[in-house]
C-alpha positions as a Markdown table, in Angstrom:
| # | Residue | x | y | z |
|---|---|---|---|---|
| 1 | Met | 0.0 | 0.0 | 0.0 |
| 2 | Arg | 1.4 | 3.3 | -1.0 |
| 3 | Leu | 0.0 | 6.3 | 0.8 |
| 4 | Val | -0.9 | 9.5 | -1.0 |
| 5 | Arg | 0.2 | 12.6 | 0.9 |
| 6 | Ser | -2.2 | 15.4 | 1.6 |
| 7 | His | -1.0 | 18.9 | 0.8 |
| 8 | Leu | -0.1 | 21.8 | 3.1 |
| 9 | Leu | -1.5 | 25.2 | 2.5 |
| 10 | Phe | 1.7 | 27.2 | 2.5 |
| 11 | Ser | 4.0 | 27.8 | -0.4 |
| 12 | Pro | 7.6 | 27.4 | 0.7 |
| 13 | Ser | 10.1 | 30.1 | -0.2 |
| 14 | Pro | 13.4 | 29.1 | -1.7 |
| 15 | Met | 15.3 | 26.7 | 0.4 |
| 16 | Ala | 18.4 | 28.8 | 0.0 |
| 17 | Ser | 17.2 | 31.2 | 2.7 |
| 18 | Cys | 17.6 | 28.5 | 5.4 |
| 19 | Thr | 20.3 | 26.2 | 4.1 |
| 20 | Ala | 22.8 | 28.3 | 2.2 |
| 21 | Ser | 25.0 | 29.0 | 5.2 |
| 22 | Ser | 25.2 | 25.3 | 5.9 |
| 23 | Leu | 27.0 | 24.7 | 2.6 |
| 24 | Phe | 30.0 | 26.6 | 3.9 |
| 25 | Leu | 30.2 | 24.8 | 7.2 |
| 26 | Thr | 33.1 | 22.4 | 7.7 |
| 27 | Gln | 33.2 | 19.7 | 10.3 |
| 28 | Leu | 35.9 | 20.3 | 12.9 |
| 29 | Val | 37.0 | 17.2 | 14.7 |
| 30 | Val | 37.7 | 18.6 | 18.2 |
| 31 | Val | 37.5 | 16.5 | 21.4 |
| 32 | Val | 36.2 | 18.7 | 24.2 |
| 33 | Ala | 33.9 | 18.3 | 27.2 |
| 34 | Leu | 30.3 | 18.1 | 26.1 |
| 35 | Pro | 28.2 | 20.9 | 27.7 |
| 36 | Ile | 25.0 | 19.9 | 29.4 |
| 37 | Ile | 23.1 | 22.5 | 27.4 |
| 38 | Ser | 24.8 | 24.2 | 24.5 |
| 39 | Ser | 25.2 | 28.0 | 24.4 |
| 40 | Ser | 22.6 | 28.4 | 21.7 |
| 41 | Ser | 19.9 | 26.7 | 23.8 |
| 42 | Pro | 17.3 | 28.9 | 25.5 |
| 43 | Ala | 17.9 | 30.3 | 28.9 |
| 44 | Gly | 16.7 | 28.0 | 31.7 |
| 45 | Gly | 16.9 | 24.9 | 29.5 |
| 46 | Cys | 13.3 | 25.3 | 28.2 |
| 47 | Phe | 12.3 | 25.3 | 24.6 |
| 48 | Asp | 10.0 | 27.1 | 22.3 |
| 49 | Ser | 9.0 | 24.1 | 20.2 |
| 50 | Ile | 9.4 | 20.4 | 19.6 |
| 51 | Ile | 10.4 | 18.9 | 16.3 |
| 52 | Ser | 9.8 | 15.2 | 16.1 |
| 53 | Phe | 10.7 | 12.4 | 13.7 |
| 54 | Gly | 10.0 | 8.7 | 14.1 |
| 55 | Asp | 7.4 | 5.9 | 13.8 |
| 56 | Ser | 4.2 | 4.8 | 15.6 |
| 57 | Leu | 5.8 | 5.3 | 19.0 |
| 58 | Ala | 5.7 | 9.1 | 18.4 |
| 59 | Asp | 3.0 | 9.4 | 15.7 |
| 60 | Thr | 0.4 | 11.9 | 16.9 |
| 61 | Gly | -1.9 | 11.5 | 13.9 |
| 62 | Asn | 0.1 | 11.5 | 10.6 |
| 63 | Leu | -0.7 | 7.9 | 9.5 |
| 64 | Leu | -4.4 | 8.5 | 10.3 |
| 65 | Arg | -4.5 | 11.4 | 7.9 |
| 66 | Leu | -2.5 | 9.7 | 5.2 |
| 67 | Ser | -4.6 | 6.5 | 5.4 |
| 68 | Arg | -7.8 | 8.5 | 5.1 |
| 69 | Ser | -6.6 | 9.8 | 1.7 |
| 70 | Asp | -5.9 | 6.2 | 0.7 |
| 71 | Ala | -9.4 | 5.1 | 1.8 |
| 72 | Arg | -7.8 | 2.5 | 4.1 |
| 73 | Pro | -8.1 | 4.0 | 7.5 |
| 74 | Thr | -5.7 | 2.8 | 10.2 |
| 75 | Arg | -7.1 | 1.1 | 13.3 |
| 76 | Ala | -5.7 | 4.0 | 15.4 |
| 77 | Gly | -8.6 | 6.0 | 13.9 |
| 78 | Phe | -11.1 | 4.0 | 15.8 |
| 79 | Leu | -11.9 | 3.3 | 19.4 |
| 80 | Pro | -10.6 | 1.8 | 21.7 |
| 81 | Tyr | -7.5 | 3.7 | 20.6 |
| 82 | Gly | -7.5 | 7.0 | 22.5 |
| 83 | Glu | -10.1 | 6.0 | 25.0 |
| 84 | Thr | -8.2 | 6.8 | 28.2 |
| 85 | Tyr | -7.1 | 10.4 | 27.8 |
| 86 | Phe | -8.6 | 11.9 | 24.7 |
| 87 | Arg | -11.8 | 9.9 | 24.9 |
| 88 | Arg | -11.6 | 9.6 | 21.1 |
| 89 | Pro | -9.2 | 8.2 | 18.5 |
| 90 | Thr | -6.5 | 10.7 | 17.5 |
| 91 | Gly | -4.2 | 8.5 | 15.4 |
| 92 | Arg | -2.0 | 7.7 | 18.4 |
| 93 | Phe | -1.3 | 4.0 | 18.7 |
| 94 | Ser | -2.2 | 3.8 | 22.4 |
| 95 | Asp | -5.1 | 4.3 | 24.7 |
| 96 | Gly | -3.8 | 7.8 | 25.5 |
| 97 | Arg | -0.7 | 9.9 | 25.5 |
| 98 | Leu | 2.8 | 9.0 | 24.3 |
| 99 | Val | 6.2 | 10.0 | 25.5 |
| 100 | Ile | 6.2 | 13.0 | 23.1 |
| 101 | Asp | 3.0 | 14.2 | 24.7 |
| 102 | Phe | 4.4 | 14.0 | 28.2 |
| 103 | Met | 7.5 | 15.8 | 27.0 |
| 104 | Ala | 5.4 | 18.6 | 25.6 |
| 105 | Glu | 3.4 | 18.9 | 28.8 |
| 106 | Trp | 6.6 | 18.9 | 30.8 |
| 107 | Leu | 7.9 | 21.8 | 28.8 |
| 108 | Gly | 4.7 | 23.7 | 28.9 |
| 109 | Leu | 4.1 | 23.3 | 25.2 |
| 110 | Pro | 0.9 | 22.2 | 23.3 |
| 111 | Phe | 0.8 | 18.6 | 22.0 |
| 112 | Val | 2.9 | 18.5 | 18.9 |
| 113 | Ala | 0.9 | 19.0 | 15.7 |
| 114 | Pro | 1.2 | 16.2 | 13.1 |
| 115 | Tyr | 2.6 | 17.5 | 9.8 |
| 116 | Tyr | -0.2 | 16.1 | 7.7 |
| 117 | Gly | -3.4 | 18.0 | 8.1 |
| 118 | Glu | -7.1 | 17.3 | 7.9 |
| 119 | Asp | -8.9 | 17.8 | 4.6 |
| 120 | Gly | -6.6 | 20.1 | 2.7 |
| 121 | Gly | -3.7 | 20.4 | 5.1 |
| 122 | Arg | -2.3 | 22.8 | 7.7 |
| 123 | Ser | -0.7 | 26.2 | 7.4 |
| 124 | Ala | 2.8 | 27.0 | 8.6 |
| 125 | Ala | 1.2 | 29.0 | 11.5 |
| 126 | Asp | 0.1 | 25.7 | 13.0 |
| 127 | Phe | 3.7 | 24.7 | 13.6 |
| 128 | Gly | 4.9 | 27.6 | 15.6 |
| 129 | Lys | 5.2 | 25.5 | 18.7 |
| 130 | Gly | 6.3 | 22.3 | 17.0 |
| 131 | Val | 5.8 | 19.8 | 14.2 |
| 132 | Asn | 5.7 | 16.1 | 14.2 |
| 133 | Phe | 6.8 | 14.1 | 11.1 |
| 134 | Ala | 6.6 | 10.7 | 12.8 |
| 135 | Val | 4.5 | 8.2 | 10.9 |
| 136 | Ala | 3.4 | 4.8 | 12.1 |
| 137 | Gly | 5.2 | 2.1 | 10.2 |
| 138 | Ala | 8.0 | 4.3 | 9.1 |
| 139 | Thr | 11.6 | 3.0 | 8.9 |
| 140 | Ala | 15.0 | 4.6 | 9.1 |
| 141 | Leu | 16.0 | 3.0 | 5.8 |
| 142 | Asp | 14.1 | 3.9 | 2.6 |
| 143 | Ala | 11.4 | 1.7 | 1.3 |
| 144 | Ser | 13.6 | 0.8 | -1.7 |
| 145 | Phe | 16.0 | -1.0 | 0.6 |
| 146 | Phe | 13.3 | -3.5 | 1.7 |
| 147 | Glu | 11.8 | -3.8 | -1.8 |
| 148 | Gly | 15.3 | -4.7 | -3.1 |
| 149 | Arg | 15.5 | -7.5 | -0.6 |
| 150 | Gly | 12.1 | -9.0 | -1.4 |
| 151 | Met | 10.3 | -7.6 | 1.6 |
| 152 | Gly | 7.5 | -6.0 | -0.3 |
| 153 | Asn | 6.0 | -2.6 | 0.3 |
| 154 | Ser | 3.1 | -3.0 | 2.7 |
| 155 | Phe | 4.4 | -0.1 | 4.9 |
| 156 | Pro | 4.3 | 3.7 | 4.2 |
| 157 | Asn | 7.2 | 5.2 | 2.3 |
| 158 | Glu | 7.7 | 7.8 | 5.1 |
| 159 | Ser | 11.3 | 6.9 | 6.0 |
| 160 | Leu | 13.5 | 9.1 | 8.1 |
| 161 | Arg | 15.0 | 10.6 | 4.9 |
| 162 | Val | 11.6 | 11.4 | 3.6 |
| 163 | Gln | 10.6 | 13.0 | 6.9 |
| 164 | Leu | 13.8 | 15.0 | 7.0 |
| 165 | Gly | 13.1 | 16.2 | 3.5 |
| 166 | Leu | 9.6 | 17.4 | 4.4 |
| 167 | Phe | 11.1 | 19.3 | 7.3 |
| 168 | Lys | 13.6 | 21.0 | 5.1 |
| 169 | Glu | 10.8 | 22.0 | 2.7 |
| 170 | Leu | 8.8 | 23.4 | 5.6 |
| 171 | Leu | 11.5 | 25.3 | 7.4 |
| 172 | Pro | 11.7 | 28.4 | 5.1 |
| 173 | Ser | 8.0 | 28.9 | 5.7 |
| 174 | Leu | 8.6 | 29.0 | 9.5 |
| 175 | Arg | 11.5 | 31.4 | 9.3 |
| 176 | Ser | 12.6 | 33.6 | 6.4 |
| 177 | Thr | 16.4 | 33.9 | 6.8 |
| 178 | Ser | 19.2 | 31.6 | 7.5 |
| 179 | Ser | 20.0 | 33.2 | 10.9 |
| 180 | Asp | 16.3 | 33.1 | 11.8 |
| 181 | Cys | 16.2 | 29.4 | 10.9 |
| 182 | Lys | 19.2 | 28.7 | 13.1 |
| 183 | Glu | 17.7 | 30.6 | 16.0 |
| 184 | Phe | 14.4 | 28.7 | 15.7 |
| 185 | Leu | 16.2 | 25.3 | 15.6 |
| 186 | Gly | 18.5 | 26.4 | 18.5 |
| 187 | Lys | 15.4 | 27.0 | 20.6 |
| 188 | Ser | 13.7 | 23.8 | 19.6 |
| 189 | Leu | 14.0 | 20.4 | 21.2 |
| 190 | Val | 14.5 | 17.8 | 18.4 |
| 191 | Leu | 13.2 | 14.3 | 19.2 |
| 192 | Met | 14.9 | 11.8 | 16.8 |
| 193 | Gly | 12.6 | 8.8 | 17.1 |
| 194 | Glu | 12.5 | 6.2 | 18.4 |
| 195 | Ile | 13.2 | 5.2 | 14.8 |
| 196 | Gly | 14.6 | 1.9 | 13.5 |
| 197 | Gly | 12.3 | -0.5 | 15.2 |
| 198 | Asn | 10.3 | -1.2 | 12.1 |
| 199 | Asp | 13.5 | -1.8 | 10.1 |
| 200 | Tyr | 13.8 | -4.9 | 12.3 |
| 201 | Asn | 10.1 | -5.7 | 12.8 |
| 202 | Tyr | 9.4 | -6.3 | 9.1 |
| 203 | Pro | 12.3 | -8.7 | 8.4 |
| 204 | Phe | 11.8 | -10.5 | 11.7 |
| 205 | Phe | 8.2 | -11.2 | 11.0 |
| 206 | Met | 9.1 | -12.4 | 7.5 |
| 207 | Gly | 11.4 | -15.0 | 9.0 |
| 208 | Arg | 14.8 | -13.5 | 8.2 |
| 209 | Asp | 17.6 | -15.0 | 10.2 |
| 210 | Leu | 19.5 | -13.2 | 13.0 |
| 211 | Glu | 22.7 | -12.9 | 11.0 |
| 212 | Glu | 21.0 | -11.0 | 8.2 |
| 213 | Met | 19.3 | -8.8 | 10.8 |
| 214 | Gln | 22.6 | -7.9 | 12.4 |
| 215 | Asp | 24.0 | -6.9 | 9.0 |
| 216 | Ile | 21.1 | -4.3 | 8.8 |
| 217 | Val | 21.9 | -2.6 | 12.1 |
| 218 | Pro | 24.9 | -0.5 | 10.9 |
| 219 | Leu | 22.8 | 0.7 | 7.9 |
| 220 | Val | 19.9 | 1.7 | 10.2 |
| 221 | Ile | 22.2 | 3.6 | 12.5 |
| 222 | Glu | 24.0 | 5.4 | 9.6 |
| 223 | Glu | 20.7 | 6.8 | 8.5 |
| 224 | Ile | 19.9 | 8.1 | 12.0 |
| 225 | Val | 23.3 | 9.6 | 12.4 |
| 226 | Ser | 23.2 | 11.2 | 9.0 |
| 227 | Ala | 19.8 | 12.8 | 9.8 |
| 228 | Ile | 21.2 | 14.2 | 13.1 |
| 229 | Ser | 24.2 | 15.7 | 11.3 |
| 230 | Glu | 22.0 | 17.5 | 8.8 |
| 231 | Leu | 19.8 | 18.9 | 11.5 |
| 232 | Ile | 22.9 | 20.2 | 13.4 |
| 233 | Asp | 24.1 | 21.8 | 10.3 |
| 234 | Leu | 20.8 | 23.5 | 10.0 |
| 235 | Gly | 21.1 | 24.9 | 13.5 |
| 236 | Ala | 19.7 | 22.2 | 15.9 |
| 237 | Ala | 21.3 | 22.5 | 19.3 |
| 238 | Thr | 19.6 | 19.9 | 21.5 |
| 239 | Ile | 18.7 | 16.5 | 20.0 |
| 240 | Leu | 17.2 | 13.6 | 22.0 |
| 241 | Val | 18.1 | 10.2 | 20.4 |
| 242 | Pro | 16.2 | 7.2 | 21.8 |
| 243 | Gly | 17.4 | 3.7 | 21.5 |
| 244 | Asn | 15.2 | 0.7 | 20.9 |
| 245 | Phe | 12.9 | -0.9 | 23.4 |
| 246 | Pro | 13.4 | -4.5 | 24.7 |
| 247 | Ile | 11.4 | -6.1 | 22.0 |
| 248 | Gly | 11.7 | -9.5 | 23.6 |
| 249 | Cys | 9.2 | -8.3 | 26.2 |
| 250 | Leu | 6.5 | -7.4 | 23.6 |
| 251 | Pro | 3.5 | -9.7 | 23.3 |
| 252 | Val | 3.8 | -9.6 | 19.5 |
| 253 | Tyr | 7.3 | -11.1 | 19.7 |
| 254 | Leu | 6.5 | -13.4 | 22.6 |
| 255 | Thr | 3.7 | -14.8 | 20.5 |
| 256 | Gln | 5.6 | -15.0 | 17.2 |
| 257 | Phe | 8.6 | -16.7 | 18.7 |
| 258 | Gln | 7.1 | -18.6 | 21.6 |
| 259 | Ser | 9.4 | -21.4 | 22.6 |
| 260 | Ser | 9.3 | -24.6 | 24.7 |
| 261 | Val | 13.0 | -24.1 | 25.6 |
| 262 | Lys | 12.8 | -22.3 | 29.0 |
| 263 | Glu | 16.5 | -21.2 | 28.7 |
| 264 | Glu | 15.5 | -18.8 | 26.0 |
| 265 | Tyr | 13.5 | -16.7 | 28.5 |
| 266 | Asp | 14.8 | -14.4 | 31.2 |
| 267 | Pro | 13.5 | -16.0 | 34.4 |
| 268 | Ser | 13.2 | -12.6 | 36.1 |
| 269 | Thr | 11.0 | -11.0 | 33.4 |
| 270 | Gly | 9.6 | -13.7 | 31.1 |
| 271 | Cys | 11.1 | -11.9 | 28.1 |
| 272 | Leu | 12.9 | -13.6 | 25.3 |
| 273 | Asn | 16.7 | -13.2 | 25.8 |
| 274 | Trp | 17.9 | -13.4 | 22.2 |
| 275 | Leu | 15.5 | -10.6 | 21.1 |
| 276 | Asn | 16.5 | -8.3 | 23.9 |
| 277 | Glu | 20.1 | -9.0 | 23.1 |
| 278 | Phe | 19.4 | -7.9 | 19.6 |
| 279 | Ser | 17.9 | -4.6 | 20.9 |
| 280 | Gln | 20.9 | -4.1 | 23.1 |
| 281 | Tyr | 23.2 | -4.7 | 20.1 |
| 282 | His | 21.4 | -1.9 | 18.2 |
| 283 | Asn | 21.6 | 0.4 | 21.1 |
| 284 | Glu | 25.3 | -0.2 | 21.7 |
| 285 | Gln | 26.1 | 0.5 | 18.1 |
| 286 | Leu | 24.0 | 3.6 | 18.2 |
| 287 | Gln | 25.8 | 5.0 | 21.3 |
| 288 | Arg | 29.2 | 4.4 | 19.7 |
| 289 | Lys | 28.2 | 6.5 | 16.7 |
| 290 | Leu | 26.7 | 9.2 | 18.9 |
| 291 | Asp | 30.0 | 9.4 | 20.8 |
| 292 | His | 31.8 | 10.0 | 17.5 |
| 293 | Leu | 29.1 | 12.5 | 16.5 |
| 294 | Arg | 29.7 | 14.5 | 19.7 |
| 295 | Glu | 33.4 | 14.8 | 18.8 |
| 296 | Leu | 32.4 | 16.2 | 15.4 |
| 297 | His | 29.8 | 18.6 | 16.8 |
| 298 | Pro | 31.1 | 19.6 | 20.3 |
| 299 | Arg | 28.7 | 22.5 | 20.7 |
| 300 | Ala | 25.6 | 20.4 | 20.1 |
| 301 | Asn | 23.8 | 18.7 | 23.0 |
| 302 | Ile | 23.3 | 15.1 | 21.6 |
| 303 | Val | 21.5 | 13.1 | 24.3 |
| 304 | Tyr | 21.1 | 9.3 | 24.1 |
| 305 | Val | 17.8 | 8.3 | 25.6 |
| 306 | Asp | 17.8 | 4.8 | 27.1 |
| 307 | Tyr | 14.3 | 3.6 | 26.3 |
| 308 | Tyr | 15.6 | 0.0 | 26.7 |
| 309 | Asn | 16.3 | 0.2 | 30.4 |
| 310 | Ala | 13.6 | 2.8 | 31.2 |
| 311 | Ala | 11.1 | 0.2 | 29.9 |
| 312 | Leu | 12.9 | -2.9 | 31.3 |
| 313 | Arg | 12.5 | -1.8 | 34.9 |
| 314 | Leu | 8.7 | -2.1 | 34.4 |
| 315 | Tyr | 9.2 | -5.8 | 33.5 |
| 316 | Arg | 11.6 | -6.4 | 36.3 |
| 317 | Ser | 9.4 | -4.9 | 39.0 |
| 318 | Pro | 5.9 | -4.8 | 37.7 |
| 319 | Asp | 4.3 | -4.6 | 41.1 |
| 320 | Lys | 6.0 | -1.3 | 41.8 |
| 321 | Phe | 4.2 | 0.2 | 38.7 |
| 322 | Gly | 0.8 | -1.3 | 39.0 |
| 323 | Phe | 1.3 | -4.0 | 36.3 |
| 324 | Glu | 1.6 | -7.1 | 38.6 |
| 325 | Gly | 0.3 | -10.2 | 36.8 |
| 326 | Arg | -0.3 | -8.4 | 33.5 |
| 327 | Ile | 3.1 | -7.1 | 32.5 |
| 328 | Leu | 3.5 | -9.4 | 29.4 |
| 329 | Arg | -0.2 | -9.4 | 28.3 |
| 330 | Ala | -1.8 | -6.9 | 25.9 |
| 331 | Cys | -4.7 | -4.9 | 27.2 |
| 332 | Cys | -6.5 | -5.0 | 23.8 |
| 333 | Gly | -6.1 | -8.2 | 21.7 |
| 334 | Gly | -7.3 | -11.4 | 20.3 |
| 335 | Gly | -6.6 | -13.9 | 23.1 |
| 336 | Gly | -3.8 | -16.4 | 23.7 |
| 337 | Thr | -1.1 | -16.5 | 26.3 |
| 338 | Tyr | -0.1 | -12.9 | 25.7 |
| 339 | Asn | -3.5 | -11.7 | 24.4 |
| 340 | Tyr | -2.0 | -11.1 | 21.0 |
| 341 | Asn | -3.3 | -12.6 | 17.8 |
| 342 | Ser | -2.0 | -11.3 | 14.4 |
| 343 | Ser | -5.2 | -12.3 | 12.7 |
| 344 | Gln | -7.4 | -10.5 | 15.3 |
| 345 | Ser | -5.6 | -7.4 | 16.3 |
| 346 | Cys | -6.8 | -4.6 | 18.5 |
| 347 | Asn | -9.8 | -2.9 | 16.9 |
| 348 | Ser | -13.3 | -1.8 | 17.7 |
| 349 | Asn | -14.4 | -5.4 | 17.9 |
| 350 | Ala | -11.6 | -6.7 | 20.1 |
| 351 | Thr | -11.8 | -7.5 | 23.8 |
| 352 | Val | -10.4 | -4.6 | 25.8 |
| 353 | Cys | -9.2 | -4.8 | 29.4 |
| 354 | Asp | -11.2 | -3.0 | 32.1 |
| 355 | Asp | -8.3 | -1.0 | 33.3 |
| 356 | Pro | -5.5 | -0.1 | 30.8 |
| 357 | Ser | -3.5 | 1.6 | 33.5 |
| 358 | Ser | -2.8 | -1.9 | 35.0 |
| 359 | Tyr | -1.2 | -3.1 | 31.7 |
| 360 | Ala | 2.1 | -2.1 | 30.1 |
| 361 | Ser | 1.2 | -3.2 | 26.6 |
| 362 | Trp | -1.8 | -1.7 | 24.9 |
| 363 | Asp | -2.1 | -3.8 | 21.7 |
| 364 | Gly | 0.8 | -6.2 | 21.8 |
| 365 | Ile | 3.1 | -3.8 | 19.9 |
| 366 | His | 2.7 | -0.4 | 21.5 |
| 367 | Phe | 2.5 | 0.7 | 25.2 |
| 368 | Thr | -0.3 | 2.0 | 27.3 |
| 369 | Glu | -0.4 | 5.6 | 28.4 |
| 370 | Ala | 0.4 | 4.3 | 31.9 |
| 371 | Ala | 3.6 | 2.7 | 30.7 |
| 372 | Tyr | 4.6 | 5.7 | 28.5 |
| 373 | Arg | 4.1 | 7.9 | 31.6 |
| 374 | Trp | 6.5 | 5.8 | 33.7 |
| 375 | Ile | 9.0 | 5.6 | 30.8 |
| 376 | Phe | 9.0 | 9.4 | 30.4 |
| 377 | Lys | 9.2 | 9.9 | 34.2 |
| 378 | Ser | 12.3 | 7.7 | 34.3 |
| 379 | Ile | 13.9 | 9.7 | 31.5 |
| 380 | Ala | 13.1 | 13.1 | 33.0 |
| 381 | Asp | 14.1 | 12.1 | 36.6 |
| 382 | Gly | 16.3 | 9.1 | 36.3 |
| 383 | Pro | 19.7 | 7.9 | 35.0 |
| 384 | Phe | 18.4 | 6.9 | 31.6 |
| 385 | Thr | 20.0 | 9.6 | 29.4 |
| 386 | Val | 23.6 | 10.1 | 28.4 |
| 387 | Pro | 24.6 | 12.8 | 29.2 |
| 388 | Lys | 22.0 | 13.4 | 32.0 |
| 389 | Leu | 19.0 | 15.4 | 30.7 |
| 390 | Asp | 19.3 | 18.7 | 32.5 |
| 391 | Ile | 16.2 | 20.8 | 31.4 |
| 392 | Ser | 15.0 | 23.1 | 34.1 |
| 393 | Cys | 11.5 | 24.5 | 33.8 |
| 394 | Pro | 10.8 | 25.5 | 37.4 |
| 395 | Ser | 7.2 | 26.6 | 36.9 |
| 396 | Leu | 6.2 | 23.4 | 35.2 |
| 397 | Ala | 5.6 | 19.9 | 36.6 |
| 398 | Leu | 4.3 | 16.6 | 35.3 |
| 399 | Asn | 1.3 | 15.3 | 37.2 |
| 400 | Glu | 2.4 | 11.8 | 38.0 |
| 401 | Pro | 1.2 | 8.9 | 40.2 |
| 402 | Ala | 3.3 | 8.1 | 43.2 |
| 403 | Leu | 5.5 | 5.1 | 43.4 |
| 404 | Thr | 5.3 | 2.6 | 46.2 |
| 405 | Glu | 7.7 | 3.1 | 49.0 |
| 406 | Ser | 9.8 | 0.2 | 47.8 |
| 407 | Glu | 10.7 | 2.1 | 44.6 |
């Protein structure tokens, strides 16, 4: 299925206004101490806007709008998606808010507007406080990569490169001069994903072997790093780069690769070891590349966000977070050990749990709002960013449930 893009209402001015100066930039390889917040960041560590790229873990409505134009609406356009917070489907693949939503609330910003608009598009004025290019199903690698390896084209061609291209087209409509563009980006928080998960999901579910999967990892990471470099050249000063989640804990993988060999499972979590080890391999390679990128761009604040361990603590101590007895089961699904069935996915006819806040998994692939809240809290407060995320907005606070005293 190829999705047809809707059109925005603005007419971009020539790209030269925002990108010409970047043509004269040279990369200086200088090893210096990385500042917590770069000098071009806004005072106090707060930001004027959020610019987001990624897949369904950050999509706030883009696939919903794209799929409507293709007359094949996504399931995230129907209840029970969105039932917990919004009380209606918004295109988010969860019962409520995502990490990006909690991030926006924490910074005192509105929820980040999806790039693709309803019935004719959006104007540039809609993106003054942020813009989200993340599309459910998107990959870091272009669709042609998967087509060339016989993996079909059942997912949207909204790869990271495509998303970045759309942002570069939009940027001149947001700010008219190169210096204005740099100032805008310097005061924006860039969220680079999570992206790359689908680059592995598609081949895994098609039965590709682990050796082939490991060969893809460097290519995925190169796309991510290349996009970050381009954004820095355009003026981005603070970029959050999440790693991959522990996929061996997701009901979709636990169902697809269910095994009678108990040694394949982590006895402390019930997750599949080899799949989590693959996620760790991706994350380790990503961190190495980010270390090198910091050397090339010492004034940029490039923050690795450890989604893996932020989520893993939910599985290690589910009782502390209200998920006891349900941590590996989907709230909305088609039955089975993990309440996930690929032929009967979460939709308006599926069985939905009474209390999504007591589940970590929403539909077997994506998390519940409750899980996303804890993941974000651990990022904002805990040791799950490198370097430590130091954003001080003293007048703002995230409303959050209390942990048990044992936390």
